[in-house]
N, C-alpha and C positions, 0 to 999 in steps of 0.2 A: 425576493426569491431567492432561493438559496442555490450556490452553484458551487460545484466540486471540479475542480480541471486537473485531469492528471496528464502528468507528462514524462517522458525519459525512456520509454520502453524503446526495444529495438531487437534486432537479432545479434544473438552472441554465442560464441563457442562454448560447449561445456568447461567450466573451471574460470569462465570470466567475470565480469562485475558490471553491475548497472545501478544507477540512482535513480531512483524515481521520485517524482516531486508532485505535491498536490495543493493547489490554491483554493483556499475557501473563501467565501464571501459569506459565511455565517457570523453574523454578528456577535454572536455569543460564543465563538470558536474557543474562546480562551477558558470558557469552563467546561467543555465539552472533553470526553475521552474521545480518541480518535483513532480508526483503525484502517489498516491496508488488508484487503480482501481480494481475493484470485476466484477465478471460474475457468478452468481448463473444458476443452470440448468434451460434451458428454456428461460433465460432471457439475455437482451443485458447487455454489459459491460458498469459499471457506474463508474464516478468518485467519489471517496470517500473522499479525502481530498488532498489538494494542498500546497505546499510551496514554496516562491520563494528564491532566493540566499540570500536574506537579512533576509528570516525567517519570512515573513509573512504568514499567514496560513489561509487556508479556508476550511470549510467542509461540507458534503452533510447533509441536515437537519436531515436525520436519524440515524446519526452517533455523532451529535455535542453534547458535554459533556461527552462522552463516549470513544471517541477516541482522539487521539493525535500523531499528525505526526511531525517528527523532521528530520534533517539532520546533518550529520557532513562533510562539505565541504574537508578539506583536506584529508580524508578517502575515499569520494566519497561513503557515504552511506546514506540512507534514512531508518528511520525506523518508523513503526505504532504501537503505543502502544494502544491494544485494550481491554477495562475494561466492565464490566456490559454485558458481551456478550449475545446475543440472538439467537435462533433459524434461524431467518430471515438473520441473518448475515452471514450463512452457505453460501460458495462460493468459487471460486478460486480467491485469490488475486495476483495482478500483480504490479509493480511499471513500470512507464516510464514518460518521459517528459511530460509537460502539457503545450501547447496542445500535445496528444500523437502523436509518430512517429511509422507509422505501422511497420517498419521494425526493430523495437527497443523491441517488445514484446518478454517477456522470456516465461519460461515454467509456470511460477506462483508457488504458493504456495497454497495447501487446507486447507481451515480452515472449520472445521464442529463442530457446537454447537447443543450438543444433551445430552439428560439425558439417 
């Protein structure tokens, strides 16, 4: 059974930083492109950042220059460093493969940016 467990969310003021972590039980994690997604209230889930097994990264325009995705293949971990956070970054953040597999979605981690 595949499990993806996200952590690291919380309440932060605008301009602050958070680092999200995702622990994966996918046995073939090392060959998957992984992604961080987010879903804000009333909006569709969107891809925020993705990273190939070789470390090639891609970001949504809204987070370029502020977010950094990274991965640790032996530990089956994916990270999202979020800096200069804005209120519009408020959402539940999830990790999944990219493209996402519907049965892999975890509980996500809530990020709230507010003063």
